[in-house]
Each structure stands twice: as structure tokens, then as C-alpha cells.
Biopython code that builds the backbone (N, CA, C, O; Angstrom):
import numpy as np
from Bio.PDB.StructureBuilder import StructureBuilder

atoms = [
    (1, "MET", "N", (-12.057, -38.626, -21.024)),
    (1, "MET", "CA", (-12.959, -37.514, -21.295)),
    (1, "MET", "C", (-12.270, -36.540, -22.254)),
    (1, "MET", "O", (-11.120, -36.152, -22.053)),
    (2, "SER", "N", (-12.990, -36.167, -23.277)),
    (2, "SER", "CA", (-12.518, -35.169, -24.228)),
    (2, "SER", "C", (-12.539, -33.792, -23.565)),
    (2, "SER", "O", (-13.342, -33.533, -22.668)),
    (3, "LEU", "N", (-11.653, -32.927, -24.016)),
    (3, "LEU", "CA", (-11.674, -31.564, -23.478)),
    (3, "LEU", "C", (-13.031, -30.905, -23.706)),
    (3, "LEU", "O", (-13.496, -30.131, -22.870)),
    (4, "LEU", "N", (-13.657, -31.207, -24.821)),
    (4, "LEU", "CA", (-14.955, -30.587, -25.107)),
    (4, "LEU", "C", (-16.037, -31.022, -24.135)),
    (4, "LEU", "O", (-17.056, -30.344, -24.004)),
    (5, "ASP", "N", (-15.836, -32.144, -23.449)),
    (5, "ASP", "CA", (-16.803, -32.568, -22.432)),
    (5, "ASP", "C", (-16.824, -31.613, -21.243)),
    (5, "ASP", "O", (-17.748, -31.655, -20.430)),
    (6, "ARG", "N", (-15.821, -30.760, -21.138)),
    (6, "ARG", "CA", (-15.759, -29.779, -20.050)),
    (6, "ARG", "C", (-16.662, -28.578, -20.313)),
    (6, "ARG", "O", (-16.906, -27.772, -19.414)),
    (7, "ILE", "N", (-17.156, -28.458, -21.538)),
    (7, "ILE", "CA", (-18.011, -27.330, -21.915)),
    (7, "ILE", "C", (-19.459, -27.812, -21.969)),
    (7, "ILE", "O", (-19.765, -28.821, -22.604)),
    (8, "VAL", "N", (-20.337, -27.083, -21.300)),
    (8, "VAL", "CA", (-21.750, -27.459, -21.264)),
    (8, "VAL", "C", (-22.620, -26.291, -21.714)),
    (8, "VAL", "O", (-22.254, -25.123, -21.586)),
    (9, "ILE", "N", (-23.774, -26.649, -22.240)),
    (9, "ILE", "CA", (-24.797, -25.659, -22.577)),
    (9, "ILE", "C", (-26.053, -26.091, -21.841)),
    (9, "ILE", "O", (-26.671, -27.105, -22.165)),
    (10, "ASN", "N", (-26.414, -25.298, -20.844)),
    (10, "ASN", "CA", (-27.558, -25.610, -19.990)),
    (10, "ASN", "C", (-28.398, -24.341, -19.873)),
    (10, "ASN", "O", (-27.895, -23.315, -19.413)),
    (11, "PRO", "N", (-29.659, -24.389, -20.279)),
    (11, "PRO", "CA", (-30.500, -23.199, -20.227)),
    (11, "PRO", "C", (-30.602, -22.573, -18.835)),
    (11, "PRO", "O", (-30.925, -21.391, -18.711)),
    (12, "GLU", "N", (-30.332, -23.348, -17.799)),
    (12, "GLU", "CA", (-30.442, -22.839, -16.431)),
    (12, "GLU", "C", (-29.138, -22.242, -15.907)),
    (12, "GLU", "O", (-29.091, -21.724, -14.791)),
    (13, "VAL", "N", (-28.089, -22.316, -16.710)),
    (13, "VAL", "CA", (-26.786, -21.771, -16.301)),
    (13, "VAL", "C", (-26.369, -20.729, -17.329)),
    (13, "VAL", "O", (-26.303, -21.026, -18.522)),
    (14, "VAL", "N", (-26.096, -19.541, -16.887)),
    (14, "VAL", "CA", (-25.715, -18.387, -17.719)),
    (14, "VAL", "C", (-26.531, -18.300, -19.015)),
    (14, "VAL", "O", (-25.993, -18.089, -20.102)),
    (15, "HIS", "N", (-27.850, -18.470, -18.858)),
    (15, "HIS", "CA", (-28.809, -18.283, -19.956)),
    (15, "HIS", "C", (-28.523, -19.177, -21.156)),
    (15, "HIS", "O", (-28.794, -18.793, -22.294)),
    (16, "GLY", "N", (-27.980, -20.363, -20.913)),
    (16, "GLY", "CA", (-27.756, -21.313, -21.990)),
    (16, "GLY", "C", (-26.530, -21.062, -22.837)),
    (16, "GLY", "O", (-26.342, -21.698, -23.874)),
    (17, "ARG", "N", (-25.703, -20.146, -22.405)),
    (17, "ARG", "CA", (-24.471, -19.894, -23.152)),
    (17, "ARG", "C", (-23.437, -20.955, -22.779)),
    (17, "ARG", "O", (-23.470, -21.469, -21.661)),
    (18, "PRO", "N", (-22.527, -21.292, -23.680)),
    (18, "PRO", "CA", (-21.503, -22.295, -23.370)),
    (18, "PRO", "C", (-20.671, -21.866, -22.164)),
    (18, "PRO", "O", (-20.186, -20.736, -22.097)),
    (19, "ALA", "N", (-20.517, -22.785, -21.216)),
    (19, "ALA", "CA", (-19.797, -22.492, -19.978)),
    (19, "ALA", "C", (-18.950, -23.694, -19.577)),
    (19, "ALA", "O", (-19.161, -24.813, -20.045)),
    (20, "VAL", "N", (-17.993, -23.432, -18.703)),
    (20, "VAL", "CA", (-17.155, -24.501, -18.173)),
    (20, "VAL", "C", (-17.992, -25.306, -17.185)),
    (20, "VAL", "O", (-18.620, -24.748, -16.284)),
    (21, "ARG", "N", (-17.992, -26.628, -17.366)),
    (21, "ARG", "CA", (-18.789, -27.536, -16.518)),
    (21, "ARG", "C", (-18.526, -27.259, -15.035)),
    (21, "ARG", "O", (-17.379, -27.112, -14.613)),
    (22, "GLY", "N", (-19.601, -27.192, -14.260)),
    (22, "GLY", "CA", (-19.493, -27.016, -12.820)),
    (22, "GLY", "C", (-19.230, -25.592, -12.370)),
    (22, "GLY", "O", (-19.028, -25.338, -11.182)),
    (23, "THR", "N", (-19.232, -24.650, -13.329)),
    (23, "THR", "CA", (-19.011, -23.242, -12.992)),
    (23, "THR", "C", (-20.047, -22.399, -13.727)),
    (23, "THR", "O", (-20.869, -22.915, -14.484)),
    (24, "ARG", "N", (-19.991, -21.109, -13.490)),
    (24, "ARG", "CA", (-20.806, -20.167, -14.238)),
    (24, "ARG", "C", (-19.907, -19.311, -15.132)),
    (24, "ARG", "O", (-20.292, -18.216, -15.541)),
    (25, "VAL", "N", (-18.725, -19.811, -15.426)),
    (25, "VAL", "CA", (-17.770, -19.087, -16.271)),
    (25, "VAL", "C", (-18.062, -19.434, -17.730)),
    (25, "VAL", "O", (-17.975, -20.590, -18.144)),
    (26, "ARG", "N", (-18.408, -18.405, -18.490)),
    (26, "ARG", "CA", (-18.728, -18.615, -19.901)),
    (26, "ARG", "C", (-17.455, -18.778, -20.728)),
    (26, "ARG", "O", (-16.418, -18.188, -20.424)),
    (27, "VAL", "N", (-17.554, -19.577, -21.763)),
    (27, "VAL", "CA", (-16.445, -19.740, -22.701)),
    (27, "VAL", "C", (-16.042, -18.369, -23.238)),
    (27, "VAL", "O", (-14.853, -18.072, -23.350)),
    (28, "ALA", "N", (-17.011, -17.546, -23.566)),
    (28, "ALA", "CA", (-16.737, -16.213, -24.111)),
    (28, "ALA", "C", (-15.919, -15.368, -23.143)),
    (28, "ALA", "O", (-15.080, -14.575, -23.570)),
    (29, "ASP", "N", (-16.154, -15.529, -21.847)),
    (29, "ASP", "CA", (-15.390, -14.760, -20.863)),
    (29, "ASP", "C", (-13.923, -15.171, -20.866)),
    (29, "ASP", "O", (-13.034, -14.322, -20.820)),
    (30, "VAL", "N", (-13.677, -16.471, -20.919)),
    (30, "VAL", "CA", (-12.291, -16.963, -20.952)),
    (30, "VAL", "C", (-11.611, -16.483, -22.232)),
    (30, "VAL", "O", (-10.468, -16.028, -22.195)),
    (31, "LEU", "N", (-12.303, -16.583, -23.352)),
    (31, "LEU", "CA", (-11.726, -16.142, -24.620)),
    (31, "LEU", "C", (-11.451, -14.643, -24.614)),
    (31, "LEU", "O", (-10.437, -14.200, -25.153)),
    (32, "SER", "N", (-12.329, -13.868, -24.020)),
    (32, "SER", "CA", (-12.122, -12.416, -23.928)),
    (32, "SER", "C", (-10.895, -12.084, -23.098)),
    (32, "SER", "O", (-10.120, -11.194, -23.447)),
    (33, "LEU", "N", (-10.724, -12.801, -22.002)),
    (33, "LEU", "CA", (-9.545, -12.582, -21.165)),
    (33, "LEU", "C", (-8.268, -12.887, -21.939)),
    (33, "LEU", "O", (-7.304, -12.124, -21.883)),
    (34, "LEU", "N", (-8.266, -13.999, -22.658)),
    (34, "LEU", "CA", (-7.089, -14.361, -23.454)),
    (34, "LEU", "C", (-6.835, -13.330, -24.550)),
    (34, "LEU", "O", (-5.689, -12.948, -24.789)),
    (35, "ALA", "N", (-7.895, -12.877, -25.216)),
    (35, "ALA", "CA", (-7.758, -11.886, -26.283)),
    (35, "ALA", "C", (-7.234, -10.558, -25.757)),
    (35, "ALA", "O", (-6.554, -9.823, -26.473)),
    (36, "ALA", "N", (-7.554, -10.255, -24.504)),
    (36, "ALA", "CA", (-7.091, -9.010, -23.887)),
    (36, "ALA", "C", (-5.654, -9.115, -23.388)),
    (36, "ALA", "O", (-5.089, -8.144, -22.885)),
    (37, "GLY", "N", (-5.065, -10.307, -23.532)),
    (37, "GLY", "CA", (-3.663, -10.464, -23.158)),
    (37, "GLY", "C", (-3.413, -11.167, -21.846)),
    (37, "GLY", "O", (-2.263, -11.287, -21.425)),
    (38, "ALA", "N", (-4.458, -11.635, -21.186)),
    (38, "ALA", "CA", (-4.266, -12.351, -19.921)),
    (38, "ALA", "C", (-3.584, -13.684, -20.201)),
    (38, "ALA", "O", (-3.906, -14.370, -21.172)),
    (39, "SER", "N", (-2.652, -14.035, -19.349)),
    (39, "SER", "CA", (-1.980, -15.322, -19.488)),
    (39, "SER", "C", (-2.817, -16.403, -18.818)),
    (39, "SER", "O", (-3.723, -16.114, -18.037)),
    (40, "GLU", "N", (-2.499, -17.646, -19.137)),
    (40, "GLU", "CA", (-3.181, -18.764, -18.485)),
    (40, "GLU", "C", (-3.004, -18.666, -16.972)),
    (40, "GLU", "O", (-3.951, -18.888, -16.217)),
    (41, "ALA", "N", (-1.800, -18.336, -16.536)),
    (41, "ALA", "CA", (-1.520, -18.230, -15.099)),
    (41, "ALA", "C", (-2.373, -17.145, -14.450)),
    (41, "ALA", "O", (-2.872, -17.330, -13.339)),
    (42, "GLU", "N", (-2.544, -16.018, -15.131)),
    (42, "GLU", "CA", (-3.366, -14.932, -14.578)),
    (42, "GLU", "C", (-4.830, -15.358, -14.456)),
    (42, "GLU", "O", (-5.491, -15.057, -13.462)),
    (43, "ILE", "N", (-5.325, -16.053, -15.467)),
    (43, "ILE", "CA", (-6.712, -16.512, -15.417)),
    (43, "ILE", "C", (-6.891, -17.490, -14.267)),
    (43, "ILE", "O", (-7.861, -17.396, -13.515)),
    (44, "LEU", "N", (-5.964, -18.425, -14.128)),
    (44, "LEU", "CA", (-6.066, -19.417, -13.055)),
    (44, "LEU", "C", (-5.948, -18.773, -11.676)),
    (44, "LEU", "O", (-6.546, -19.249, -10.712)),
    (45, "GLU", "N", (-5.184, -17.704, -11.586)),
    (45, "GLU", "CA", (-5.056, -16.994, -10.308)),
    (45, "GLU", "C", (-6.368, -16.292, -9.947)),
    (45, "GLU", "O", (-6.777, -16.280, -8.786)),
    (46, "ASN", "N", (-7.017, -15.711, -10.952)),
    (46, "ASN", "CA", (-8.264, -14.978, -10.715)),
    (46, "ASN", "C", (-9.490, -15.881, -10.632)),
    (46, "ASN", "O", (-10.512, -15.502, -10.059)),
    (47, "TYR", "N", (-9.383, -17.068, -11.202)),
    (47, "TYR", "CA", (-10.478, -18.044, -11.193)),
    (47, "TYR", "C", (-9.917, -19.379, -10.712)),
    (47, "TYR", "O", (-9.744, -20.299, -11.512)),
    (48, "PRO", "N", (-9.631, -19.496, -9.423)),
    (48, "PRO", "CA", (-8.934, -20.689, -8.909)),
    (48, "PRO", "C", (-9.706, -21.992, -9.081)),
    (48, "PRO", "O", (-9.126, -23.070, -8.948)),
    (49, "TYR", "N", (-10.990, -21.916, -9.370)),
    (49, "TYR", "CA", (-11.790, -23.123, -9.580)),
    (49, "TYR", "C", (-11.673, -23.628, -11.018)),
    (49, "TYR", "O", (-12.196, -24.697, -11.332)),
    (50, "LEU", "N", (-10.997, -22.880, -11.900)),
    (50, "LEU", "CA", (-10.723, -23.355, -13.253)),
    (50, "LEU", "C", (-9.395, -24.096, -13.272)),
    (50, "LEU", "O", (-8.555, -23.918, -12.390)),
    (51, "THR", "N", (-9.220, -24.923, -14.284)),
    (51, "THR", "CA", (-7.955, -25.631, -14.484)),
    (51, "THR", "C", (-7.398, -25.253, -15.854)),
    (51, "THR", "O", (-8.091, -24.665, -16.685)),
    (52, "ALA", "N", (-6.148, -25.600, -16.066)),
    (52, "ALA", "CA", (-5.534, -25.353, -17.367)),
    (52, "ALA", "C", (-6.307, -26.088, -18.462)),
    (52, "ALA", "O", (-6.459, -25.569, -19.567)),
    (53, "ASP", "N", (-6.791, -27.285, -18.163)),
    (53, "ASP", "CA", (-7.591, -28.022, -19.143)),
    (53, "ASP", "C", (-8.904, -27.311, -19.453)),
    (53, "ASP", "O", (-9.398, -27.401, -20.577)),
    (54, "ASP", "N", (-9.473, -26.615, -18.489)),
    (54, "ASP", "CA", (-10.694, -25.839, -18.747)),
    (54, "ASP", "C", (-10.411, -24.738, -19.773)),
    (54, "ASP", "O", (-11.214, -24.499, -20.675)),
    (55, "ILE", "N", (-9.277, -24.079, -19.628)),
    (55, "ILE", "CA", (-8.905, -23.019, -20.574)),
    (55, "ILE", "C", (-8.679, -23.616, -21.956)),
    (55, "ILE", "O", (-9.138, -23.062, -22.955)),
    (56, "ARG", "N", (-7.981, -24.734, -22.018)),
    (56, "ARG", "CA", (-7.758, -25.409, -23.299)),
    (56, "ARG", "C", (-9.088, -25.852, -23.919)),
    (56, "ARG", "O", (-9.257, -25.798, -25.138)),
    (57, "ALA", "N", (-10.021, -26.285, -23.085)),
    (57, "ALA", "CA", (-11.338, -26.687, -23.585)),
    (57, "ALA", "C", (-12.062, -25.502, -24.222)),
    (57, "ALA", "O", (-12.721, -25.655, -25.250)),
    (58, "CYS", "N", (-11.942, -24.342, -23.622)),
    (58, "CYS", "CA", (-12.566, -23.139, -24.189)),
    (58, "CYS", "C", (-11.974, -22.829, -25.563)),
    (58, "CYS", "O", (-12.698, -22.491, -26.499)),
    (59, "LEU", "N", (-10.665, -22.945, -25.671)),
    (59, "LEU", "CA", (-10.011, -22.700, -26.956)),
    (59, "LEU", "C", (-10.429, -23.738, -27.992)),
    (59, "LEU", "O", (-10.683, -23.400, -29.148)),
    (60, "GLU", "N", (-10.498, -24.986, -27.579)),
    (60, "GLU", "CA", (-10.910, -26.051, -28.497)),
    (60, "GLU", "C", (-12.362, -25.845, -28.935)),
    (60, "GLU", "O", (-12.697, -26.058, -30.100)),
    (61, "TYR", "N", (-13.213, -25.436, -28.009)),
    (61, "TYR", "CA", (-14.615, -25.177, -28.335)),
    (61, "TYR", "C", (-14.711, -24.060, -29.382)),
    (61, "TYR", "O", (-15.476, -24.159, -30.340)),
    (62, "ALA", "N", (-13.934, -23.011, -29.186)),
    (62, "ALA", "CA", (-13.965, -21.882, -30.114)),
    (62, "ALA", "C", (-13.467, -22.282, -31.499)),
    (62, "ALA", "O", (-13.924, -21.743, -32.507)),
    (63, "ALA", "N", (-12.541, -23.217, -31.546)),
    (63, "ALA", "CA", (-11.972, -23.645, -32.821)),
    (63, "ALA", "C", (-12.862, -24.644, -33.558)),
    (63, "ALA", "O", (-12.687, -24.878, -34.754)),
    (64, "ALA", "N", (-13.809, -25.226, -32.841)),
    (64, "ALA", "CA", (-14.655, -26.277, -33.452)),
    (64, "ALA", "C", (-15.705, -25.689, -34.371)),
    (64, "ALA", "O", (-16.493, -26.428, -34.961)),
]
sb = StructureBuilder()
sb.init_structure("model")
sb.init_model(0)
sb.init_chain("A")
sb.init_seg("    ")
for serial, (resi, resn, name, xyz) in enumerate(atoms, 1):
    if name == "N":
        sb.init_residue(resn, " ", resi, " ")
    sb.init_atom(name, np.array(xyz, "f"), 0.0, 1.0, " ", f" {name:<3s}", serial, name[0])
structure = sb.get_structure()
């Protein structure tokens, strides 16, 4: 599975905005946390249902 397969766009989840598969966490939220200086470890601590690969998928999605 490609990292990008972890990102979904579903009109019934967070109004169709790109989100991490199986969650309601938007890609934009993860990117905002990183831009504000949060470390990967801090994000994973605050969102224990995310994985390091989910964070990398958000970054890859933003770069695409």
C-alpha cells in the first residue's frame, strides 16, 4: 500500500476534505500542527490512533 492510500476524500467524512483513512483527522490539521512546531512524537501522543506513516502520508499528500 502506498502512503497516499492512507488519505481519503469522502463527502460524508469531514465535509469531503482530505483525511487520514479510518479517522476524522484532516490532512490540513496534521500539517498545521507540524507547521506550528509540533513534533511527530507530540502528534502521536495527542492522537494515539494515528501512526508515523499517517503523518508521512499527510506530508506526501501535501507535496503531490
